[in-house]
C-alpha positions in Angstrom: 35.2 -13.7 0.4 39.1 -13.4 0.3 40.6 -10.3 2.0 44.0 -8.9 1.1 46.9 -10.5 2.7 47.6 -9.2 6.2 50.9 -9.1 8.2 51.5 -10.5 11.4 54.9 -11.6 13.5 54.9 -14.8 11.3 54.7 -13.2 8.0 51.6 -12.4 5.7 48.3 -14.4 6.1 45.3 -14.9 3.8 41.9 -14.5 5.6 38.7 -15.9 4.2 35.6 -14.7 5.6 32.2 -16.1 4.8 29.5 -13.8 3.6 26.8 -15.8 5.5 26.6 -15.3 9.3 26.1 -17.9 11.9 26.6 -21.8 11.4 25.2 -21.8 8.0 28.2 -19.8 6.9 31.0 -22.3 7.9 33.7 -22.5 5.4 35.6 -25.8 4.4 39.1 -25.3 2.9 40.8 -28.4 1.3 44.5 -27.7 0.5 47.8 -29.8 0.7 49.9 -26.5 0.0 49.2 -24.8 3.4 47.6 -25.1 6.7 44.5 -23.2 7.7 43.2 -22.2 11.0 39.3 -22.1 11.1 36.9 -20.3 13.3 33.5 -22.0 13.0 30.4 -19.7 12.9 27.9 -20.3 15.6 24.3 -19.2 15.6 22.9 -17.1 18.4 20.8 -19.0 20.9 18.4 -17.5 23.3 15.1 -18.3 25.1 12.1 -15.9 24.8 9.4 -16.5 27.5 10.5 -20.2 27.8 10.7 -20.7 24.0 14.2 -21.4 22.5 15.1 -19.3 19.5 18.0 -20.0 17.1 19.2 -17.1 15.0 22.2 -16.8 12.5 22.8 -13.0 13.5 22.6 -11.0 16.7 19.6 -9.0 15.4 16.6 -11.3 16.0 13.2 -10.2 14.3 11.3 -13.7 14.5 11.0 -14.0 18.3 8.5 -11.5 18.9 6.2 -10.1 16.1 6.9 -6.5 15.5 9.9 -6.4 17.9 13.5 -6.4 17.0 16.0 -7.9 19.5 19.6 -6.7 19.3 21.7 -9.2 21.2 24.9 -8.0 23.0 27.4 -10.2 25.1 26.2 -13.8 26.1 25.2 -14.3 29.6 23.1 -17.4 30.2 22.6 -16.7 33.8 21.3 -13.2 33.4 17.4 -12.8 32.6 16.6 -10.0 30.4 13.3 -8.1 30.9 11.9 -6.6 27.9 9.4 -3.9 27.9 7.5 -3.2 24.7 5.9 0.3 24.3 3.5 1.4 21.5 5.0 2.7 18.5 3.3 5.9 18.4 5.6 7.4 15.8 5.0 4.5 13.4 1.2 4.9 14.1 1.5 8.8 13.3 3.2 7.9 10.1 0.8 5.5 9.1 -2.2 7.9 9.6 -0.4 10.6 7.6 0.2 8.2 4.8 -3.7 7.4 4.8 -4.5 11.2 4.9 -2.1 11.9 2.0 -3.7 8.8 -0.1 -7.3 10.0 0.7 -6.3 13.6 -0.2 -4.8 12.5 -3.5 -8.0 10.8 -4.5 -10.1 13.7 -3.5 -8.1 16.2 -5.0 -8.3 14.2 -8.3 -12.1 14.0 -8.1 -12.4 17.8 -7.2 -10.3 18.5 -10.4 -13.2 17.2 -12.5 -15.4 19.8 -11.1 -13.0 22.8 -11.3 -13.5 25.1 -14.3 -10.7 25.7 -16.6 -9.7 28.9 -18.4 -12.4 28.3 -21.0 -15.1 27.9 -18.3 -15.4 23.9 -18.9 -15.4 21.2 -16.3 -13.5 17.9 -16.4 -14.5 15.2 -18.8 -16.1 13.2 -15.8 -17.9 16.0 -14.3 -21.1 14.5 -15.6 -20.5 10.8 -14.6 -22.9 9.9 -11.9 -20.4 7.4 -10.7 -17.9 10.0 -9.7 -20.5 11.9 -7.7 -21.5 8.5 -6.1 -17.8 7.9 -5.1 -17.4 11.3 -3.7 -20.3 10.9 -1.4 -19.2 7.6 -0.3 -15.8 8.8 0.6 -17.0 11.8 2.5 -19.6 9.7 4.4 -16.8 7.3 5.2 -14.3 9.7 6.8 -17.2 11.6 8.7 -18.8 8.2 9.8 -18.8 7.5 13.7 -18.6 4.1 15.7 -19.6 3.5 19.1 -18.4 1.1 21.9 -14.9 1.0 21.0 -13.5 3.4 23.5 -13.1 7.2 23.9 -12.8 8.1 20.2 -15.9 7.9 18.0 -14.7 9.3 14.8 -11.5 10.6 12.9 -12.0 14.2 13.9 -12.0 13.3 17.8 -8.5 12.2 17.5 -7.5 15.2 15.4 -7.9 14.1 11.8 -10.2 17.0 10.7 -12.2 17.6 7.3 -11.5 20.8 5.4 -13.8 22.7 3.2 -12.8 21.0 0.0 -13.3 17.6 1.4 -9.7 16.8 2.0 -8.3 15.9 5.6 -5.7 17.6 7.8 -4.1 16.3 10.8 -4.2 18.5 14.0 -0.7 17.3 15.1 -1.1 18.2 18.8 -4.5 16.4 19.2 -3.4 13.3 17.5 -0.1 13.2 19.4 -1.9 13.6 22.7 -4.2 10.7 21.8 -1.3 8.4 20.8 0.7 9.2 23.8 -2.0 9.2 26.5 -4.7 6.9 25.2 -3.0 4.8 22.6 -5.2 1.4 23.2 -8.4 3.4 22.5 -6.9 4.7 19.3 -6.1 1.2 18.4 -9.6 -0.1 19.3 -11.2 2.7 17.1 -9.3 1.4 14.0 -8.7 -2.4 14.7 -11.8 -3.4 16.8 -13.8 -6.3 15.4 -16.7 -6.6 17.9 -18.0 -4.3 17.8 -16.5 -3.2 14.5 -14.1 -0.2 14.7 -13.9 2.5 12.1 -10.9 0.9 10.4 -13.0 -2.4 9.8 -16.0 -0.5 8.4 -13.8 1.6 6.2 -12.1 -1.4 4.8 -15.5 -2.9 4.0 -16.6 0.2 2.4 -13.6 0.4 0.3 -13.5 -3.2 -0.7 -17.1 -2.8 -2.0 -16.1 0.3 -4.0 -13.0 -1.2 -5.6 -14.3 -4.6 -6.0 -13.0 -5.6 -9.6 -16.2 -7.1 -10.9 -19.2 -5.5 -8.8 -17.5 -2.4 -7.4 -18.9 1.1 -8.4 -15.7 2.0 -10.2 -15.4 -1.4 -12.0 -19.0 -1.2 -13.1 -18.6 2.3 -14.5 -15.5 1.5 -16.3 -17.1 -1.5 -17.8 -20.2 0.8 -18.9 -17.9 3.3 -20.4 -15.9 0.7 -22.2 -19.1 -0.8 -23.6 -20.3 2.7 -24.7 -17.0 3.3 -26.3 -17.2 0.0 -28.1 -20.8 0.9 -29.2 -19.6 4.3 -30.6 -16.7 2.6 -32.4 -19.1 0.1 -34.1 -21.5 2.8 -35.0 -18.5 4.9 -36.5 -17.3 1.8 -38.4 -20.9 1.1 -39.7 -21.2 4.8 -40.7 -17.9 4.9 -42.6 -19.0 1.7 -44.4 -22.3 3.2 -45.3 -20.5 6.4 -46.5 -18.0 4.4 -48.5 -21.1 2.7 -50.3 -22.7 5.9 -50.8 -19.4 7.3 -52.2 -19.2 4.4 -54.6 -22.7 4.9 -55.8 -22.3 8.6 -56.4 -19.1 7.9 -58.1 -20.6 5.5 -60.5 -23.4 8.0 -61.0 -21.1 10.8 -61.8 -19.0 8.5 -64.3 -22.2 7.9 -66.1 -23.3 11.5 -66.2 -19.9 12.4 -67.3 -20.1 9.9 -70.1 -23.5 11.3 -71.2 -22.2 14.8 -71.3 -19.4 13.9 -73.4 -21.7 12.1 -75.8 -24.4 15.0 -75.7 -22.4 17.4 -78.1 -21.9 14.6 -80.8 -25.6 13.7 -80.5 -26.7 17.3 -80.8 -24.2 17.6 -84.0 -25.8 14.5 -85.5 -29.3 15.8 -84.7 -28.3 19.2 -86.2 -26.9 17.4 -89.4 -30.1 15.4 -89.7 -32.2 18.4 -89.2 -30.3 20.3 -91.9 -30.7 17.3 -94.4 -34.4 17.1 -93.7 -34.7 21.0 -94.3 -32.8 20.8 -97.7 -35.1 17.8 -98.8 -38.2 19.9 -97.9 -37.1 22.8 -100.0 -36.3 20.7 -102.9 -39.6 19.1 -102.9 -41.3 22.5 -102.7 -39.5 23.8 -105.9 -40.4 20.7 -108.0 -44.1 21.2 -107.1 
């Protein structure tokens, strides 16, 4: 990247600055018209718990998972002790995001059972899968675990069930749990032996949302099959109606032709009757 010329005691200067930091951003300038003074880029080098780490910037994210190191002045002879504390703010945000997502799903389900201005429920109110899904979600968030610490269910740490099935966070209770007993909160969600609530909930949700055998997928497949069957029935019915229409049209055309012929046939019949009547009268007079 070329910067605008700058002025110094010796006149103007052209400054070239690499967009890439560290050793990878070194520039090579070849020119016979001017002389250049270069300053080579250098990677930041540090040792974390005896392991050498090389970074192209002074912000290091790869040394310790989940930890960002911001490097200051270099001092190889000065060891730095890093103390990592639980990210309670991040945990609270993650739990709030979970509650918001859960409430969105429950709110959508509840809307199917809410009467509209005409007194009608949603189109899925009679779908048994929706009732099953609602029951599974409620059982999941009210379920308890044991052997993972001081917290046995969501309510014990301040995530409380409301009358409509949605969740609400009691901020003071959750904040106290995260600040004073973070390890047990972590165990409640992440323990694998015994399984914590997070592991059990993940298994439950995976089964529900399985793309082939999950309750939702099976219901969608069933509704799709029903829709296809109804579409085929409608197509067959329309084909039958078209055939019946053609038959009725043919019959109407034949009837119309007969009705047009009837007056002529009646006239011919009348003429024949008249001639027969004249012939009969003549025969009587001669006798």
